[in-house]
C-alpha positions as CSV (number, residue, x, y, z in Angstrom):
1,M,0.0,-0.3,0.4
2,T,1.2,3.2,-0.7
3,T,0.8,6.3,1.8
4,R,-1.7,7.6,-0.5
5,T,-3.8,4.9,0.3
6,L,-3.1,4.6,3.7
7,F,-4.1,8.3,3.7
8,T,-7.5,8.0,1.5
9,A,-8.4,4.9,4.0
10,F,-7.6,7.2,7.2
11,L,-9.4,10.0,5.7
12,L,-12.7,7.8,4.7
13,S,-12.6,6.4,8.3
14,A,-12.5,9.4,9.8
15,V,-15.7,10.8,7.8
16,C,-17.5,7.9,9.1
17,F,-17.0,7.5,12.4
18,S,-17.1,11.5,13.3
19,C,-20.8,11.4,11.9
20,K,-22.2,9.4,14.3
21,K,-22.3,11.6,16.9
22,E,-24.1,14.3,17.6
23,Y,-22.8,17.6,19.1
24,S,-24.8,19.7,21.4
25,P,-22.8,22.9,22.8
26,K,-23.2,23.3,26.7
27,P,-24.6,26.5,27.4
28,S,-23.1,29.1,29.8
29,A,-23.8,28.4,33.5
30,Y,-23.1,30.3,36.7
31,Y,-22.4,28.8,40.2
32,R,-25.3,27.9,42.5
33,I,-24.8,30.0,45.4
34,D,-26.6,28.7,48.8
35,E,-27.5,31.5,51.6
36,P,-25.9,30.3,54.7
37,Q,-28.0,30.6,57.5
38,E,-27.5,33.8,59.2
39,T,-26.8,34.8,62.6
40,F,-26.3,38.5,63.4
41,I,-23.9,39.9,65.9
42,P,-23.5,43.5,67.1
43,Y,-20.7,46.3,65.7
44,E,-19.3,49.2,67.5
45,T,-17.0,52.2,67.1
46,R,-17.0,55.2,69.3
47,E,-19.4,56.7,66.9
48,I,-21.9,54.2,66.0
49,S,-23.3,50.8,66.5
50,F,-25.2,47.9,64.4
51,E,-25.7,44.3,63.5
52,L,-24.0,42.8,61.0
53,S,-23.4,39.0,59.5
54,S,-21.5,36.2,62.1
55,K,-20.0,35.5,58.2
56,A,-18.5,39.4,57.8
57,I,-15.1,40.4,58.7
58,V,-14.6,44.0,59.6
59,H,-12.0,46.5,59.6
60,S,-12.2,49.8,60.5
61,E,-9.7,53.0,61.1
62,K,-9.9,56.6,61.6
63,K,-8.9,59.4,59.2
64,G,-9.1,62.3,60.5
65,N,-12.6,63.2,61.8
66,E,-13.7,60.4,59.7
67,T,-14.1,56.5,60.4
68,W,-13.4,54.1,57.6
69,I,-15.5,50.4,57.9
70,T,-14.8,47.8,55.6
71,I,-17.2,44.7,56.1
72,R,-15.9,41.9,53.7
73,Y,-17.8,38.8,53.2
74,P,-15.3,36.4,51.8
75,Q,-17.5,33.6,50.5
76,Y,-19.4,36.2,48.1
77,H,-16.4,38.0,47.5
78,A,-18.4,41.3,48.3
79,Y,-17.3,44.3,50.4
80,L,-19.4,46.7,52.0
81,Y,-17.2,50.1,52.1
82,C,-18.8,52.6,54.6
83,T,-17.9,55.9,56.0
84,Y,-18.9,57.8,59.2
85,L,-18.8,61.3,59.2
86,P,-19.3,63.7,62.5
87,I,-21.7,67.0,60.9
88,S,-22.8,69.9,61.6
89,K,-25.1,72.3,60.1
90,G,-23.2,73.6,57.0
91,S,-21.2,70.3,56.3
92,L,-24.9,68.2,55.6
93,R,-25.9,69.4,52.6
94,P,-22.5,68.3,50.5
95,A,-22.4,65.1,52.4
96,I,-26.1,64.0,50.9
97,D,-25.0,66.1,47.7
98,D,-21.8,63.6,47.6
99,S,-23.6,60.8,48.0
100,Y,-26.3,61.5,45.2
101,R,-23.2,62.2,42.7
102,M,-21.4,58.6,44.0
103,A,-24.6,57.2,43.1
104,F,-25.5,58.6,40.0
105,S,-22.0,58.5,38.6
106,H,-23.3,54.9,37.4
107,T,-25.7,55.9,35.0
108,V,-23.6,55.4,31.8
109,K,-23.8,51.5,32.9
110,A,-27.0,51.4,34.8
111,N,-30.0,50.1,33.4
112,G,-31.5,52.4,36.1
113,I,-31.5,53.5,39.4
114,M,-34.1,53.0,42.0
115,Q,-34.1,55.3,45.0
116,Q,-35.8,53.9,48.4
117,V,-36.3,55.9,51.5
118,L,-34.8,54.2,54.6
119,Q,-36.4,55.6,58.2
120,I,-35.1,54.4,61.6
121,P,-38.1,56.6,64.0
122,T,-36.5,55.2,66.6
123,Q,-33.5,56.7,65.8
124,K,-34.7,59.7,64.6
125,T,-32.5,58.8,61.3
126,G,-33.0,58.5,57.6
127,G,-31.6,58.1,54.1
128,I,-31.7,56.3,51.0
129,L,-31.3,53.3,49.3
130,Y,-29.8,53.6,45.6
131,Q,-30.7,50.5,44.1
132,I,-28.3,50.4,40.9
133,G,-29.3,48.3,38.0
134,G,-27.4,46.5,35.2
135,N,-23.8,45.7,35.4
136,V,-22.1,48.6,37.3
137,A,-19.3,48.6,40.1
138,T,-21.4,48.5,42.9
139,P,-25.3,47.7,42.9
140,R,-25.9,49.2,46.2
141,Q,-25.1,52.2,48.0
142,F,-26.6,54.0,50.5
143,F,-26.8,57.0,53.6
144,L,-28.4,57.7,56.6
145,T,-28.4,60.8,58.6
146,D,-29.8,62.0,61.8
147,S,-29.4,65.5,59.9
148,I,-27.6,67.1,62.9
149,S,-24.6,65.7,64.3
150,H,-24.3,62.0,62.1
151,F,-23.8,60.6,58.9
152,F,-23.0,57.1,57.6
153,R,-23.0,56.2,54.1
154,A,-22.0,53.0,52.7
155,S,-21.2,51.4,49.1
156,L,-21.3,47.9,48.0
157,Y,-18.6,46.1,45.9
158,F,-17.6,42.9,44.8
159,D,-14.2,41.3,43.5
160,G,-13.9,40.5,39.7
161,K,-16.3,41.7,36.9
162,A,-19.6,43.1,37.2
163,N,-22.0,41.0,35.9
164,A,-25.8,41.6,37.1
165,D,-27.0,38.0,35.9
166,S,-24.3,36.2,38.0
167,L,-24.5,38.4,41.1
168,T,-28.5,38.7,41.6
169,P,-28.3,35.9,44.1
170,V,-25.6,37.5,45.9
171,V,-26.9,41.1,45.8
172,K,-30.6,39.7,47.1
173,Y,-28.4,38.1,49.9
174,M,-26.6,41.6,50.3
175,D,-29.8,43.7,50.7
176,K,-30.7,41.6,53.7
177,N,-27.4,42.1,55.6
178,I,-27.7,46.1,54.0
179,Q,-31.3,46.0,55.6
180,K,-30.5,44.4,59.2
181,L,-27.4,47.0,59.0
182,A,-29.6,49.6,58.4
183,S,-32.5,49.1,60.7
184,S,-30.0,48.1,63.8
185,L,-27.9,51.3,63.3
186,K,-27.7,53.4,66.6
187,W,-25.5,56.7,66.9
188,R,-23.3,56.8,70.1
189,D,-23.3,60.2,71.4
C-alpha cells in the first residue's frame, strides 16, 4: 500500500465515524449560590453601632474625623465600604450631594437607579438606598443621617467583573444584610 492509499483510507474512516455523534453545545452557567443560615452580631465603634452577619470580617480605621469601615463577605467576594462622618449645620448638604453624585455616576452603565427612602424612627434617622441596576461596579449604595450631627454612607462592591445576571443572588443576600445593618444602626453620642 502506498502512502496515498493509507491517507485516503484514514480520511474515509474519520469521516464515517465522526458523523455518528451528535454535538450539542453546553450553555453558559453560573455557580449555584446557597444562602447560609444567618446569625447577626453587634459591631461598635466610638460613634456608631449596628448588627452584621457573623460571616462578615470587619476592618475599621480612623482618618481625621472620619471613620472608614470595610465589611468583607469572603464567601461571596463582596465588600461593603462604609464611612461615618460627624456633621454640623453646614456640612450635611455637601455630604448628601456627594452620596447622590457617587450613586448617579453609574448612569453610563446602569439600566436604572431606584431610590428607596430608609427610615429608623426610633433613632430619628433617615436616608436613601440607591438600587443601581445593570453591570455596574456598585449595585447598592445608601446613606443614613440624623440631620444634626451624624452621617453614615455605604457602597457595595464585588471582586471581579460586574455581571448583573450572575451577581443577582448575591445582591439579594446582601440586600438582607444591608437592611439589617440600616435598621439596627444606632448613633453613639
